[in-house]
PyMOL Python script that loads the backbone (N, CA, C, O; Angstrom):
from pymol import cmd

cmd.read_pdbstr("""\
ATOM      1  N   MET A   1      -3.442 -18.995  48.203  1.00  0.00           N
ATOM      2  CA  MET A   1      -2.302 -18.877  49.091  1.00  0.00           C
ATOM      3  C   MET A   1      -1.516 -20.189  49.059  1.00  0.00           C
ATOM      4  O   MET A   1      -2.097 -21.273  49.113  1.00  0.00           O
ATOM      5  N   ALA A   2      -0.212 -20.078  48.972  1.00  0.00           N
ATOM      6  CA  ALA A   2       0.653 -21.257  48.951  1.00  0.00           C
ATOM      7  C   ALA A   2       1.883 -20.988  49.808  1.00  0.00           C
ATOM      8  O   ALA A   2       2.363 -19.859  49.911  1.00  0.00           O
ATOM      9  N   GLU A   3       2.372 -22.057  50.415  1.00  0.00           N
ATOM     10  CA  GLU A   3       3.574 -21.935  51.231  1.00  0.00           C
ATOM     11  C   GLU A   3       4.250 -23.294  51.375  1.00  0.00           C
ATOM     12  O   GLU A   3       3.620 -24.341  51.227  1.00  0.00           O
ATOM     13  N   ILE A   4       5.538 -23.251  51.665  1.00  0.00           N
ATOM     14  CA  ILE A   4       6.290 -24.454  52.002  1.00  0.00           C
ATOM     15  C   ILE A   4       6.056 -24.684  53.488  1.00  0.00           C
ATOM     16  O   ILE A   4       6.324 -23.802  54.305  1.00  0.00           O
ATOM     17  N   THR A   5       5.560 -25.861  53.838  1.00  0.00           N
ATOM     18  CA  THR A   5       5.223 -26.115  55.240  1.00  0.00           C
ATOM     19  C   THR A   5       6.306 -26.887  55.990  1.00  0.00           C
ATOM     20  O   THR A   5       6.396 -26.804  57.215  1.00  0.00           O
ATOM     21  N   ASN A   6       7.130 -27.639  55.254  1.00  0.00           N
ATOM     22  CA  ASN A   6       8.173 -28.418  55.915  1.00  0.00           C
ATOM     23  C   ASN A   6       9.208 -28.841  54.877  1.00  0.00           C
ATOM     24  O   ASN A   6       8.877 -29.114  53.724  1.00  0.00           O
ATOM     25  N   ILE A   7      10.466 -28.889  55.309  1.00  0.00           N
ATOM     26  CA  ILE A   7      11.552 -29.389  54.467  1.00  0.00           C
ATOM     27  C   ILE A   7      12.262 -30.477  55.264  1.00  0.00           C
ATOM     28  O   ILE A   7      12.636 -30.271  56.419  1.00  0.00           O
ATOM     29  N   SER A   8      12.445 -31.633  54.637  1.00  0.00           N
ATOM     30  CA  SER A   8      13.117 -32.755  55.296  1.00  0.00           C
ATOM     31  C   SER A   8      14.297 -33.199  54.432  1.00  0.00           C
ATOM     32  O   SER A   8      14.488 -32.661  53.341  1.00  0.00           O
ATOM     33  N   PRO A   9      15.078 -34.151  54.884  1.00  0.00           N
ATOM     34  CA  PRO A   9      16.168 -34.679  54.051  1.00  0.00           C
ATOM     35  C   PRO A   9      15.672 -35.406  52.797  1.00  0.00           C
ATOM     36  O   PRO A   9      16.461 -35.696  51.898  1.00  0.00           O
ATOM     37  N   PHE A  10      14.375 -35.701  52.733  1.00  0.00           N
ATOM     38  CA  PHE A  10      13.808 -36.461  51.625  1.00  0.00           C
ATOM     39  C   PHE A  10      13.025 -35.619  50.623  1.00  0.00           C
ATOM     40  O   PHE A  10      12.768 -36.063  49.504  1.00  0.00           O
ATOM     41  N   GLY A  11      12.652 -34.428  51.013  1.00  0.00           N
ATOM     42  CA  GLY A  11      11.868 -33.558  50.149  1.00  0.00           C
ATOM     43  C   GLY A  11      11.192 -32.472  50.963  1.00  0.00           C
ATOM     44  O   GLY A  11      11.592 -32.179  52.090  1.00  0.00           O
ATOM     45  N   PHE A  12      10.158 -31.878  50.375  1.00  0.00           N
ATOM     46  CA  PHE A  12       9.447 -30.814  51.081  1.00  0.00           C
ATOM     47  C   PHE A  12       7.968 -30.827  50.718  1.00  0.00           C
ATOM     48  O   PHE A  12       7.558 -31.412  49.716  1.00  0.00           O
ATOM     49  N   TRP A  13       7.182 -30.166  51.560  1.00  0.00           N
ATOM     50  CA  TRP A  13       5.737 -30.112  51.386  1.00  0.00           C
ATOM     51  C   TRP A  13       5.313 -28.707  50.994  1.00  0.00           C
ATOM     52  O   TRP A  13       5.772 -27.716  51.561  1.00  0.00           O
ATOM     53  N   VAL A  14       4.423 -28.645  50.008  1.00  0.00           N
ATOM     54  CA  VAL A  14       3.851 -27.376  49.566  1.00  0.00           C
ATOM     55  C   VAL A  14       2.365 -27.410  49.886  1.00  0.00           C
ATOM     56  O   VAL A  14       1.659 -28.340  49.497  1.00  0.00           O
ATOM     57  N   LEU A  15       1.893 -26.390  50.597  1.00  0.00           N
ATOM     58  CA  LEU A  15       0.478 -26.254  50.899  1.00  0.00           C
ATOM     59  C   LEU A  15      -0.118 -25.257  49.914  1.00  0.00           C
ATOM     60  O   LEU A  15       0.320 -24.109  49.841  1.00  0.00           O
ATOM     61  N   LEU A  16      -1.113 -25.697  49.160  1.00  0.00           N
ATOM     62  CA  LEU A  16      -1.810 -24.847  48.199  1.00  0.00           C
ATOM     63  C   LEU A  16      -3.287 -24.897  48.554  1.00  0.00           C
ATOM     64  O   LEU A  16      -3.947 -25.922  48.385  1.00  0.00           O
ATOM     65  N   ASP A  17      -3.795 -23.775  49.047  1.00  0.00           N
ATOM     66  CA  ASP A  17      -5.170 -23.702  49.549  1.00  0.00           C
ATOM     67  C   ASP A  17      -5.354 -24.777  50.627  1.00  0.00           C
ATOM     68  O   ASP A  17      -4.756 -24.668  51.698  1.00  0.00           O
ATOM     69  N   ASP A  18      -6.150 -25.792  50.379  1.00  0.00           N
ATOM     70  CA  ASP A  18      -6.360 -26.825  51.393  1.00  0.00           C
ATOM     71  C   ASP A  18      -5.726 -28.162  51.014  1.00  0.00           C
ATOM     72  O   ASP A  18      -6.038 -29.189  51.616  1.00  0.00           O
ATOM     73  N   GLU A  19      -4.838 -28.153  50.018  1.00  0.00           N
ATOM     74  CA  GLU A  19      -4.147 -29.370  49.575  1.00  0.00           C
ATOM     75  C   GLU A  19      -2.658 -29.258  49.888  1.00  0.00           C
ATOM     76  O   GLU A  19      -2.055 -28.197  49.727  1.00  0.00           O
ATOM     77  N   GLU A  20      -2.077 -30.365  50.335  1.00  0.00           N
ATOM     78  CA  GLU A  20      -0.643 -30.394  50.601  1.00  0.00           C
ATOM     79  C   GLU A  20       0.004 -31.412  49.669  1.00  0.00           C
ATOM     80  O   GLU A  20      -0.499 -32.524  49.506  1.00  0.00           O
ATOM     81  N   PHE A  21       1.116 -31.026  49.064  1.00  0.00           N
ATOM     82  CA  PHE A  21       1.824 -31.853  48.094  1.00  0.00           C
ATOM     83  C   PHE A  21       3.249 -32.077  48.569  1.00  0.00           C
ATOM     84  O   PHE A  21       3.890 -31.167  49.094  1.00  0.00           O
ATOM     85  N   PHE A  22       3.744 -33.311  48.377  1.00  0.00           N
ATOM     86  CA  PHE A  22       5.118 -33.628  48.729  1.00  0.00           C
ATOM     87  C   PHE A  22       5.966 -33.633  47.467  1.00  0.00           C
ATOM     88  O   PHE A  22       5.628 -34.300  46.490  1.00  0.00           O
ATOM     89  N   ILE A  23       7.063 -32.892  47.486  1.00  0.00           N
ATOM     90  CA  ILE A  23       8.033 -32.857  46.395  1.00  0.00           C
ATOM     91  C   ILE A  23       9.230 -33.684  46.854  1.00  0.00           C
ATOM     92  O   ILE A  23       9.987 -33.265  47.729  1.00  0.00           O
ATOM     93  N   ASP A  24       9.392 -34.846  46.262  1.00  0.00           N
ATOM     94  CA  ASP A  24      10.441 -35.796  46.635  1.00  0.00           C
ATOM     95  C   ASP A  24      11.738 -35.447  45.909  1.00  0.00           C
ATOM     96  O   ASP A  24      11.742 -35.265  44.692  1.00  0.00           O
ATOM     97  N   PHE A  25      12.841 -35.353  46.661  1.00  0.00           N
ATOM     98  CA  PHE A  25      14.132 -35.040  46.051  1.00  0.00           C
ATOM     99  C   PHE A  25      14.572 -36.115  45.052  1.00  0.00           C
ATOM    100  O   PHE A  25      15.310 -35.811  44.115  1.00  0.00           O
ATOM    101  N   LYS A  26      14.134 -37.359  45.233  1.00  0.00           N
ATOM    102  CA  LYS A  26      14.472 -38.407  44.268  1.00  0.00           C
ATOM    103  C   LYS A  26      13.772 -38.150  42.936  1.00  0.00           C
ATOM    104  O   LYS A  26      14.350 -38.366  41.871  1.00  0.00           O
ATOM    105  N   GLN A  27      12.544 -37.695  43.001  1.00  0.00           N
ATOM    106  CA  GLN A  27      11.764 -37.412  41.792  1.00  0.00           C
ATOM    107  C   GLN A  27      12.217 -36.099  41.133  1.00  0.00           C
ATOM    108  O   GLN A  27      12.187 -35.964  39.910  1.00  0.00           O
ATOM    109  N   TYR A  28      12.633 -35.142  41.961  1.00  0.00           N
ATOM    110  CA  TYR A  28      13.047 -33.813  41.483  1.00  0.00           C
ATOM    111  C   TYR A  28      14.408 -33.450  42.079  1.00  0.00           C
ATOM    112  O   TYR A  28      14.478 -32.634  42.998  1.00  0.00           O
ATOM    113  N   PRO A  29      15.483 -34.043  41.571  1.00  0.00           N
ATOM    114  CA  PRO A  29      16.817 -33.855  42.158  1.00  0.00           C
ATOM    115  C   PRO A  29      17.353 -32.422  42.070  1.00  0.00           C
ATOM    116  O   PRO A  29      18.322 -32.098  42.757  1.00  0.00           O
ATOM    117  N   SER A  30      16.766 -31.575  41.265  1.00  0.00           N
ATOM    118  CA  SER A  30      17.217 -30.177  41.188  1.00  0.00           C
ATOM    119  C   SER A  30      17.071 -29.457  42.519  1.00  0.00           C
ATOM    120  O   SER A  30      17.744 -28.456  42.761  1.00  0.00           O
ATOM    121  N   PHE A  31      16.200 -29.957  43.382  1.00  0.00           N
ATOM    122  CA  PHE A  31      15.985 -29.321  44.685  1.00  0.00           C
ATOM    123  C   PHE A  31      16.941 -29.822  45.755  1.00  0.00           C
ATOM    124  O   PHE A  31      17.073 -29.189  46.803  1.00  0.00           O
ATOM    125  N   PHE A  32      17.613 -30.949  45.515  1.00  0.00           N
ATOM    126  CA  PHE A  32      18.405 -31.598  46.556  1.00  0.00           C
ATOM    127  C   PHE A  32      19.452 -30.675  47.165  1.00  0.00           C
ATOM    128  O   PHE A  32      19.592 -30.628  48.387  1.00  0.00           O
ATOM    129  N   ASN A  33      20.179 -29.948  46.347  1.00  0.00           N
ATOM    130  CA  ASN A  33      21.227 -29.051  46.849  1.00  0.00           C
ATOM    131  C   ASN A  33      20.781 -27.592  46.910  1.00  0.00           C
ATOM    132  O   ASN A  33      21.600 -26.695  47.105  1.00  0.00           O
ATOM    133  N   ALA A  34      19.483 -27.361  46.744  1.00  0.00           N
ATOM    134  CA  ALA A  34      18.969 -25.991  46.769  1.00  0.00           C
ATOM    135  C   ALA A  34      19.000 -25.433  48.191  1.00  0.00           C
ATOM    136  O   ALA A  34      18.867 -26.168  49.170  1.00  0.00           O
ATOM    137  N   LYS A  35      19.178 -24.133  48.277  1.00  0.00           N
ATOM    138  CA  LYS A  35      19.107 -23.446  49.564  1.00  0.00           C
ATOM    139  C   LYS A  35      17.644 -23.372  49.999  1.00  0.00           C
ATOM    140  O   LYS A  35      16.736 -23.389  49.168  1.00  0.00           O
ATOM    141  N   ILE A  36      17.435 -23.292  51.284  1.00  0.00           N
ATOM    142  CA  ILE A  36      16.071 -23.155  51.805  1.00  0.00           C
ATOM    143  C   ILE A  36      15.395 -21.933  51.203  1.00  0.00           C
ATOM    144  O   ILE A  36      14.212 -21.975  50.867  1.00  0.00           O
ATOM    145  N   SER A  37      16.141 -20.850  51.068  1.00  0.00           N
ATOM    146  CA  SER A  37      15.560 -19.630  50.490  1.00  0.00           C
ATOM    147  C   SER A  37      15.135 -19.841  49.041  1.00  0.00           C
ATOM    148  O   SER A  37      14.154 -19.245  48.597  1.00  0.00           O
ATOM    149  N   GLU A  38      15.859 -20.683  48.292  1.00  0.00           N
ATOM    150  CA  GLU A  38      15.491 -20.973  46.907  1.00  0.00           C
ATOM    151  C   GLU A  38      14.229 -21.834  46.831  1.00  0.00           C
ATOM    152  O   GLU A  38      13.386 -21.632  45.957  1.00  0.00           O
ATOM    153  N   ILE A  39      14.107 -22.783  47.741  1.00  0.00           N
ATOM    154  CA  ILE A  39      12.907 -23.621  47.777  1.00  0.00           C
ATOM    155  C   ILE A  39      11.687 -22.778  48.150  1.00  0.00           C
ATOM    156  O   ILE A  39      10.603 -22.970  47.600  1.00  0.00           O
ATOM    157  N   ASN A  40      11.867 -21.863  49.069  1.00  0.00           N
ATOM    158  CA  ASN A  40      10.760 -21.013  49.513  1.00  0.00           C
ATOM    159  C   ASN A  40      10.374 -19.943  48.499  1.00  0.00           C
ATOM    160  O   ASN A  40       9.299 -19.354  48.609  1.00  0.00           O
ATOM    161  N   ASP A  41      11.213 -19.686  47.534  1.00  0.00           N
ATOM    162  CA  ASP A  41      10.973 -18.628  46.543  1.00  0.00           C
ATOM    163  C   ASP A  41      10.322 -19.230  45.295  1.00  0.00           C
ATOM    164  O   ASP A  41      11.009 -19.571  44.332  1.00  0.00           O
ATOM    165  N   PHE A  42       8.996 -19.358  45.321  1.00  0.00           N
ATOM    166  CA  PHE A  42       8.281 -19.936  44.191  1.00  0.00           C
ATOM    167  C   PHE A  42       6.996 -19.162  43.930  1.00  0.00           C
ATOM    168  O   PHE A  42       6.507 -18.420  44.782  1.00  0.00           O
ATOM    169  N   THR A  43       6.468 -19.357  42.737  1.00  0.00           N
ATOM    170  CA  THR A  43       5.200 -18.751  42.356  1.00  0.00           C
ATOM    171  C   THR A  43       4.283 -19.848  41.815  1.00  0.00           C
ATOM    172  O   THR A  43       4.722 -20.955  41.505  1.00  0.00           O
ATOM    173  N   ILE A  44       3.016 -19.514  41.715  1.00  0.00           N
ATOM    174  CA  ILE A  44       2.018 -20.433  41.177  1.00  0.00           C
ATOM    175  C   ILE A  44       1.229 -19.689  40.118  1.00  0.00           C
ATOM    176  O   ILE A  44       0.784 -18.562  40.337  1.00  0.00           O
ATOM    177  N   ASP A  45       1.057 -20.334  38.953  1.00  0.00           N
ATOM    178  CA  ASP A  45       0.301 -19.685  37.881  1.00  0.00           C
ATOM    179  C   ASP A  45      -1.199 -19.933  38.077  1.00  0.00           C
ATOM    180  O   ASP A  45      -1.610 -20.580  39.040  1.00  0.00           O
ATOM    181  N   ALA A  46      -1.992 -19.421  37.167  1.00  0.00           N
ATOM    182  CA  ALA A  46      -3.453 -19.512  37.261  1.00  0.00           C
ATOM    183  C   ALA A  46      -3.961 -20.954  37.242  1.00  0.00           C
ATOM    184  O   ALA A  46      -5.045 -21.231  37.754  1.00  0.00           O
ATOM    185  N   MET A  47      -3.199 -21.864  36.663  1.00  0.00           N
ATOM    186  CA  MET A  47      -3.596 -23.272  36.588  1.00  0.00           C
ATOM    187  C   MET A  47      -3.153 -24.069  37.829  1.00  0.00           C
ATOM    188  O   MET A  47      -3.458 -25.255  37.952  1.00  0.00           O
ATOM    189  N   GLY A  48      -2.442 -23.412  38.732  1.00  0.00           N
ATOM    190  CA  GLY A  48      -1.959 -24.084  39.927  1.00  0.00           C
ATOM    191  C   GLY A  48      -0.618 -24.764  39.753  1.00  0.00           C
ATOM    192  O   GLY A  48      -0.222 -25.571  40.593  1.00  0.00           O
ATOM    193  N   ASN A  49       0.091 -24.453  38.674  1.00  0.00           N
ATOM    194  CA  ASN A  49       1.413 -25.030  38.425  1.00  0.00           C
ATOM    195  C   ASN A  49       2.482 -24.217  39.151  1.00  0.00           C
ATOM    196  O   ASN A  49       2.361 -23.001  39.298  1.00  0.00           O
ATOM    197  N   PHE A  50       3.519 -24.898  39.596  1.00  0.00           N
ATOM    198  CA  PHE A  50       4.551 -24.294  40.431  1.00  0.00           C
ATOM    199  C   PHE A  50       5.769 -23.885  39.598  1.00  0.00           C
ATOM    200  O   PHE A  50       6.138 -24.563  38.639  1.00  0.00           O
ATOM    201  N   HIS A  51       6.386 -22.761  39.986  1.00  0.00           N
ATOM    202  CA  HIS A  51       7.569 -22.271  39.274  1.00  0.00           C
ATOM    203  C   HIS A  51       8.581 -21.736  40.293  1.00  0.00           C
ATOM    204  O   HIS A  51       8.271 -20.868  41.108  1.00  0.00           O
ATOM    205  N   TRP A  52       9.801 -22.281  40.221  1.00  0.00           N
ATOM    206  CA  TRP A  52      10.920 -21.804  41.036  1.00  0.00           C
ATOM    207  C   TRP A  52      11.891 -21.109  40.089  1.00  0.00           C
ATOM    208  O   TRP A  52      12.730 -21.762  39.468  1.00  0.00           O
ATOM    209  N   GLY A  53      11.782 -19.804  39.977  1.00  0.00           N
ATOM    210  CA  GLY A  53      12.569 -19.024  39.022  1.00  0.00           C
ATOM    211  C   GLY A  53      14.066 -19.109  39.245  1.00  0.00           C
ATOM    212  O   GLY A  53      14.819 -19.271  38.284  1.00  0.00           O
ATOM    213  N   SER A  54      14.519 -19.004  40.486  1.00  0.00           N
ATOM    214  CA  SER A  54      15.959 -19.016  40.753  1.00  0.00           C
ATOM    215  C   SER A  54      16.578 -20.387  40.483  1.00  0.00           C
ATOM    216  O   SER A  54      17.784 -20.487  40.258  1.00  0.00           O
ATOM    217  N   LEU A  55      15.772 -21.432  40.504  1.00  0.00           N
ATOM    218  CA  LEU A  55      16.259 -22.784  40.218  1.00  0.00           C
ATOM    219  C   LEU A  55      15.926 -23.227  38.799  1.00  0.00           C
ATOM    220  O   LEU A  55      16.364 -24.290  38.360  1.00  0.00           O
ATOM    221  N   ASP A  56      15.159 -22.420  38.084  1.00  0.00           N
ATOM    222  CA  ASP A  56      14.701 -22.741  36.724  1.00  0.00           C
ATOM    223  C   ASP A  56      13.974 -24.090  36.703  1.00  0.00           C
ATOM    224  O   ASP A  56      14.260 -24.954  35.874  1.00  0.00           O
ATOM    225  N   VAL A  57      13.024 -24.249  37.640  1.00  0.00           N
ATOM    226  CA  VAL A  57      12.251 -25.480  37.766  1.00  0.00           C
ATOM    227  C   VAL A  57      10.767 -25.143  37.682  1.00  0.00           C
ATOM    228  O   VAL A  57      10.285 -24.229  38.353  1.00  0.00           O
ATOM    229  N   ASP A  58      10.061 -25.883  36.860  1.00  0.00           N
ATOM    230  CA  ASP A  58       8.608 -25.785  36.745  1.00  0.00           C
ATOM    231  C   ASP A  58       8.023 -27.169  36.954  1.00  0.00           C
ATOM    232  O   ASP A  58       8.530 -28.149  36.408  1.00  0.00           O
ATOM    233  N   ILE A  59       6.955 -27.255  37.746  1.00  0.00           N
ATOM    234  CA  ILE A  59       6.280 -28.531  37.974  1.00  0.00           C
ATOM    235  C   ILE A  59       4.783 -28.318  37.804  1.00  0.00           C
ATOM    236  O   ILE A  59       4.187 -27.452  38.444  1.00  0.00           O
ATOM    237  N   GLU A  60       4.195 -29.111  36.943  1.00  0.00           N
ATOM    238  CA  GLU A  60       2.754 -29.056  36.773  1.00  0.00           C
ATOM    239  C   GLU A  60       2.077 -29.673  37.991  1.00  0.00           C
ATOM    240  O   GLU A  60       2.538 -30.679  38.530  1.00  0.00           O
ATOM    241  N   LYS A  61       1.001 -29.069  38.408  1.00  0.00           N
ATOM    242  CA  LYS A  61       0.249 -29.592  39.547  1.00  0.00           C
ATOM    243  C   LYS A  61      -0.171 -31.044  39.299  1.00  0.00           C
ATOM    244  O   LYS A  61      -0.142 -31.867  40.214  1.00  0.00           O
ATOM    245  N   ASP A  62      -0.556 -31.348  38.070  1.00  0.00           N
ATOM    246  CA  ASP A  62      -0.979 -32.704  37.733  1.00  0.00           C
ATOM    247  C   ASP A  62       0.149 -33.716  37.941  1.00  0.00           C
ATOM    248  O   ASP A  62      -0.115 -34.857  38.320  1.00  0.00           O
ATOM    249  N   ALA A  63       1.383 -33.323  37.704  1.00  0.00           N
ATOM    250  CA  ALA A  63       2.523 -34.228  37.894  1.00  0.00           C
ATOM    251  C   ALA A  63       2.728 -34.559  39.371  1.00  0.00           C
ATOM    252  O   ALA A  63       3.211 -35.640  39.706  1.00  0.00           O
ATOM    253  N   ILE A  64       2.366 -33.644  40.241  1.00  0.00           N
ATOM    254  CA  ILE A  64       2.476 -33.895  41.674  1.00  0.00           C
ATOM    255  C   ILE A  64       1.304 -34.747  42.152  1.00  0.00           C
ATOM    256  O   ILE A  64       1.475 -35.647  42.974  1.00  0.00           O
ATOM    257  N   GLU A  65       0.123 -34.457  41.636  1.00  0.00           N
ATOM    258  CA  GLU A  65      -1.070 -35.197  42.036  1.00  0.00           C
ATOM    259  C   GLU A  65      -1.084 -36.630  41.490  1.00  0.00           C
ATOM    260  O   GLU A  65      -1.590 -37.543  42.142  1.00  0.00           O
ATOM    261  N   HIS A  66      -0.521 -36.817  40.282  1.00  0.00           N
ATOM    262  CA  HIS A  66      -0.547 -38.127  39.620  1.00  0.00           C
ATOM    263  C   HIS A  66       0.840 -38.488  39.085  1.00  0.00           C
ATOM    264  O   HIS A  66       1.035 -38.534  37.870  1.00  0.00           O
ATOM    265  N   PRO A  67       1.799 -38.743  39.967  1.00  0.00           N
ATOM    266  CA  PRO A  67       3.169 -39.028  39.507  1.00  0.00           C
ATOM    267  C   PRO A  67       3.275 -40.265  38.619  1.00  0.00           C
ATOM    268  O   PRO A  67       4.223 -40.387  37.843  1.00  0.00           O
ATOM    269  N   GLU A  68       2.322 -41.177  38.721  1.00  0.00           N
ATOM    270  CA  GLU A  68       2.354 -42.387  37.888  1.00  0.00           C
ATOM    271  C   GLU A  68       2.205 -42.049  36.406  1.00  0.00           C
ATOM    272  O   GLU A  68       2.613 -42.840  35.556  1.00  0.00           O
ATOM    273  N   LYS A  69       1.635 -40.900  36.080  1.00  0.00           N
ATOM    274  CA  LYS A  69       1.487 -40.480  34.690  1.00  0.00           C
ATOM    275  C   LYS A  69       2.768 -39.852  34.139  1.00  0.00           C
ATOM    276  O   LYS A  69       2.879 -39.605  32.938  1.00  0.00           O
ATOM    277  N   TYR A  70       3.736 -39.596  35.026  1.00  0.00           N
ATOM    278  CA  TYR A  70       4.978 -38.919  34.649  1.00  0.00           C
ATOM    279  C   TYR A  70       6.163 -39.741  35.160  1.00  0.00           C
ATOM    280  O   TYR A  70       6.770 -39.382  36.170  1.00  0.00           O
ATOM    281  N   PRO A  71       6.500 -40.837  34.476  1.00  0.00           N
ATOM    282  CA  PRO A  71       7.520 -41.762  35.002  1.00  0.00           C
ATOM    283  C   PRO A  71       8.956 -41.262  34.903  1.00  0.00           C
ATOM    284  O   PRO A  71       9.839 -41.825  35.551  1.00  0.00           O
ATOM    285  N   LEU A  72       9.213 -40.242  34.130  1.00  0.00           N
ATOM    286  CA  LEU A  72      10.597 -39.760  33.987  1.00  0.00           C
ATOM    287  C   LEU A  72      10.982 -38.909  35.178  1.00  0.00           C
ATOM    288  O   LEU A  72      10.163 -38.157  35.706  1.00  0.00           O
ATOM    289  N   VAL A  73      12.225 -39.029  35.599  1.00  0.00           N
ATOM    290  CA  VAL A  73      12.745 -38.208  36.688  1.00  0.00           C
ATOM    291  C   VAL A  73      13.250 -36.915  36.094  1.00  0.00           C
ATOM    292  O   VAL A  73      13.950 -36.918  35.082  1.00  0.00           O
ATOM    293  N   TYR A  74      12.895 -35.803  36.726  1.00  0.00           N
ATOM    294  CA  TYR A  74      13.317 -34.498  36.257  1.00  0.00           C
ATOM    295  C   TYR A  74      14.800 -34.306  36.531  1.00  0.00           C
ATOM    296  O   TYR A  74      15.272 -34.623  37.622  1.00  0.00           O
ATOM    297  N   ASN A  75      15.545 -33.787  35.550  1.00  0.00           N
ATOM    298  CA  ASN A  75      16.969 -33.479  35.729  1.00  0.00           C
ATOM    299  C   ASN A  75      17.200 -32.017  35.499  1.00  0.00           C
ATOM    300  O   ASN A  75      18.334 -31.548  35.600  1.00  0.00           O
TER     301      ASN A  75
END
""", "prot")
cmd.dss("prot")
cmd.show_as("cartoon", "prot")
cmd.util.cbc("prot")
cmd.orient("prot")
């Protein structure tokens, strides 16, 4: 089970099972101008990776857990 738990001016939180992840708008600017409904409309694959179809955005779970391994900002 996964859900968006909060959206702020800086990003949003995704709860996946018992883990919560913060998606920072600076790190992922594609979400900055997204509608709340677009942010809430996501799926998770078998590996736990996130996909926002209407925004054409995919984020690997590992990139959220270990952002230091992924220094490039998504555009």
